[in-house]
C-alpha positions in Angstrom: -36.5 52.4 11.6 -37.1 52.1 7.8 -33.7 50.5 7.4 -34.6 47.5 9.5 -34.8 45.2 6.5 -31.0 45.7 6.0 -30.6 43.3 8.9 -31.4 40.4 6.5 -28.6 40.9 3.9 -26.3 42.2 6.7 -26.9 38.9 8.6 -26.0 36.8 5.5 -22.8 38.8 5.0 -21.6 38.9 8.7 -22.4 35.2 9.4 -20.7 34.1 6.2 -17.5 35.9 7.1 -17.7 35.0 10.8 -18.2 31.3 10.2 -15.6 31.2 7.5 -12.7 32.6 9.5 -13.8 31.6 13.0 -14.6 35.0 14.5 -17.7 36.2 16.3 -20.1 38.5 14.5 -20.4 40.9 17.5 -17.5 43.0 16.4 -19.5 43.8 13.2 -23.1 43.6 14.6 -22.6 46.2 17.3 -21.5 48.9 14.9 -24.3 48.0 12.5 -26.9 48.2 15.2 -25.6 51.4 16.8 -24.6 53.3 13.6 -27.0 52.1 11.0 -30.1 51.3 13.1 -29.4 53.7 15.9 -30.2 51.4 18.7 -29.2 52.2 22.3 -26.0 50.4 23.2 -27.7 48.3 26.0 -30.4 47.2 23.5 -27.8 46.6 20.8 -25.8 44.3 23.1 -28.6 41.9 23.8 -30.0 42.1 20.2 -26.5 41.2 18.9 -26.1 38.3 21.3 -29.4 36.7 20.3 -28.6 37.1 16.6 -25.1 35.7 17.1 -26.5 32.7 19.0 -28.5 31.8 15.8 -25.6 32.4 13.5 -23.0 30.6 15.5 -25.4 27.8 16.2 -25.9 27.4 12.5 -22.1 27.4 11.9 -21.6 24.9 14.7 -24.1 22.5 13.2 -22.3 22.7 9.9 -18.9 22.0 11.4 -20.3 19.2 13.5 -21.3 17.4 10.3 -17.7 17.7 9.3 -16.5 16.3 12.6 -14.1 19.2 13.1 -15.1 20.4 16.6 -12.9 19.7 19.7 -15.8 19.5 22.2 -13.6 18.9 25.2 -11.7 22.1 24.6 -14.9 24.0 23.8 -16.4 22.8 27.1 -13.4 23.8 29.1 -13.4 27.3 27.5 -17.1 27.8 28.3 -16.6 26.7 31.9 -13.9 29.4 32.5 -15.6 32.2 30.5 -19.1 32.0 32.1 -18.3 34.0 35.2 -16.6 36.8 33.2 -19.5 37.0 30.7 -21.9 37.5 33.6 -19.6 40.1 35.2 -19.4 42.0 31.8 -23.2 42.0 31.5 -23.4 43.6 34.9 -20.7 46.2 34.0 -22.7 47.1 30.9 -25.5 48.5 33.2 -22.9 50.8 34.9 -21.3 52.1 31.6 -22.6 55.2 29.8 -23.5 54.8 26.0 -20.7 57.2 25.0 -18.1 55.2 27.0 -19.5 51.9 25.5 -19.0 53.3 21.9 -15.5 54.5 22.8 -14.6 51.1 24.2 -16.1 49.3 21.2 -14.2 51.6 18.8 -10.9 51.0 20.6 -11.5 47.3 20.7 -12.4 47.2 17.0 -9.1 48.9 16.1 -7.2 46.5 18.5 -8.8 43.5 16.7 -7.8 44.9 13.3 -4.2 45.3 14.6 -4.3 41.7 16.0 -5.2 40.3 12.6 -2.4 42.3 11.0 0.2 41.2 13.5 -0.9 37.6 14.0 0.8 36.3 10.8 -1.5 33.3 10.7 -0.6 30.3 8.6 -3.7 29.3 6.5 -2.7 25.7 5.5 -4.7 23.1 7.3 -1.9 21.3 9.1 -1.8 20.4 12.8 -3.6 18.4 15.5 -7.2 17.5 15.4 -7.6 17.8 19.2 -5.9 19.7 21.9 -4.7 18.4 25.3 -6.1 20.2 28.3 -2.6 21.0 29.7 -1.8 22.9 26.5 -4.8 25.2 27.1 -4.1 25.8 30.8 -1.6 28.7 30.5 -4.0 30.8 28.6 -7.2 30.2 30.6 -6.7 33.3 32.8 -6.3 35.6 29.8 -9.3 34.1 28.1 -11.3 34.6 31.2 -10.5 38.3 31.3 -11.5 38.6 27.6 -14.9 37.1 28.5 -15.7 40.2 30.6 -15.4 42.3 27.4 -17.6 39.8 25.6 -20.3 40.2 28.2 -20.0 44.0 28.2 -20.1 44.6 24.4 -21.3 41.2 22.9 -18.0 40.9 21.0 -16.6 37.4 20.9 -13.4 35.9 22.1 -12.9 34.1 18.7 -10.5 36.8 17.4 -8.1 35.9 20.2 -8.9 32.2 20.4 -7.8 31.4 16.8 -4.2 32.6 17.2 -3.9 30.8 20.5 -5.3 27.5 19.2 -3.1 27.7 16.1 0.3 28.8 17.5 0.1 27.5 21.1 -2.1 24.4 20.9 -0.9 23.4 17.4 -4.5 22.8 16.2 -5.1 22.7 12.5 -7.0 25.7 11.1 -10.2 23.8 10.4 -10.4 22.5 14.0 -9.5 25.8 15.5 -12.2 27.6 13.5 -14.8 25.0 14.2 -14.0 24.9 18.0 -14.0 28.7 18.1 -17.4 28.9 16.5 -18.8 26.3 18.9 -17.3 28.2 21.9 -18.7 31.5 20.7 -22.2 29.9 20.3 -22.1 28.9 24.0 -20.8 32.3 25.2 -23.5 34.1 23.3 -26.2 32.0 25.0 -24.7 32.7 28.4 -24.4 36.4 27.6 -27.9 36.7 26.3 -29.3 35.0 29.4 -27.2 37.2 31.7 -28.4 40.5 30.1 -32.0 39.3 30.0 -31.9 38.4 33.7 -30.5 41.9 34.5 -33.6 43.4 32.8 -32.3 44.4 29.3 -34.7 44.0 26.4 -33.7 43.3 22.7 -35.1 44.8 19.5 -37.2 41.8 18.3 -38.0 43.4 15.0 -34.3 43.5 14.1 -33.9 39.9 15.3 -36.7 38.7 13.1 -35.0 40.1 10.0 -31.5 39.2 11.0 -31.9 35.6 12.1 -32.9 34.1 8.7 -29.8 35.9 7.3 -27.4 34.5 9.9 -28.8 31.0 9.5 -28.1 31.2 5.8 -24.7 32.8 6.2 -23.8 30.2 8.9 -24.1 27.5 6.3 -22.4 29.3 3.5 -19.2 30.3 5.5 -17.9 26.7 6.3 -18.3 25.8 2.6 -16.8 29.0 1.4 -13.8 28.5 3.7 -12.8 25.4 1.7 -12.7 27.3 -1.6 -11.6 30.9 -1.1 -8.3 32.6 -0.3 -8.7 33.2 3.4 -5.9 35.8 3.5 -7.7 38.1 1.1 -10.9 37.7 3.1 -9.1 38.7 6.3 -7.4 41.7 4.5 -10.9 43.0 3.6 -12.0 42.3 7.2 -9.1 44.3 8.6 -9.9 47.3 6.4 -13.5 47.3 7.4 -12.7 47.1 11.1 -10.3 50.0 10.9 -13.0 52.3 9.3 -15.6 51.2 11.8 -13.3 51.7 14.8 -12.3 55.2 13.7 -16.0 56.1 13.2 -17.1 54.8 16.6 -14.3 56.7 18.4 -15.3 59.9 16.6 -19.0 59.4 17.6 -18.0 58.9 21.2 -16.8 62.5 21.6 
């Protein structure tokens, strides 16, 4: 793989965007690993999870310094997502590569549509912490989403942010920080689950990508305070749409 060095600049870019807007990088890492580096889906999943663990961990450290993380909410979310992530990792062993690409393509387009329809408010107004009872009605849905996270290494952050903002009334900075922290935990759980089941990552890609995501994980939180987040998400939606169409086309 002569293009393996591309994992470094790609890591900087993906981690910067992911930590700035509170999403997980898996929705972008999986297409990069499958399309650009031509990894097998089962190898790409574990590779993506390990890379994301580094990037989300870096972002979580940055937000921890700013005291923006709702640790009680993040802990609750990790508790209810752990079984689903393990189940998704097991399901990955039973799913063909073509079907995994098709599911990933459909999920990518769905995520783009979610960002279009969410109509998020970007001003940083709201609560600093959520009460557990406010999260309770959505735990079942989040638990189901975690199965997809374990299957394809995509995060639940794309769905968490709208729920935290509109249903739990958290301010944007707290929602993003808590989402990043939760994704960090789910990536660790997912990586451990896939490794236990016998999957092996592509370590050469990880060695190039991890320095990039560590850098991007520090840039994103700083960038979020100075850029127009709506324009960033518009570009993200456009990119997801192109990737989703390409993955679905490749699956047939």
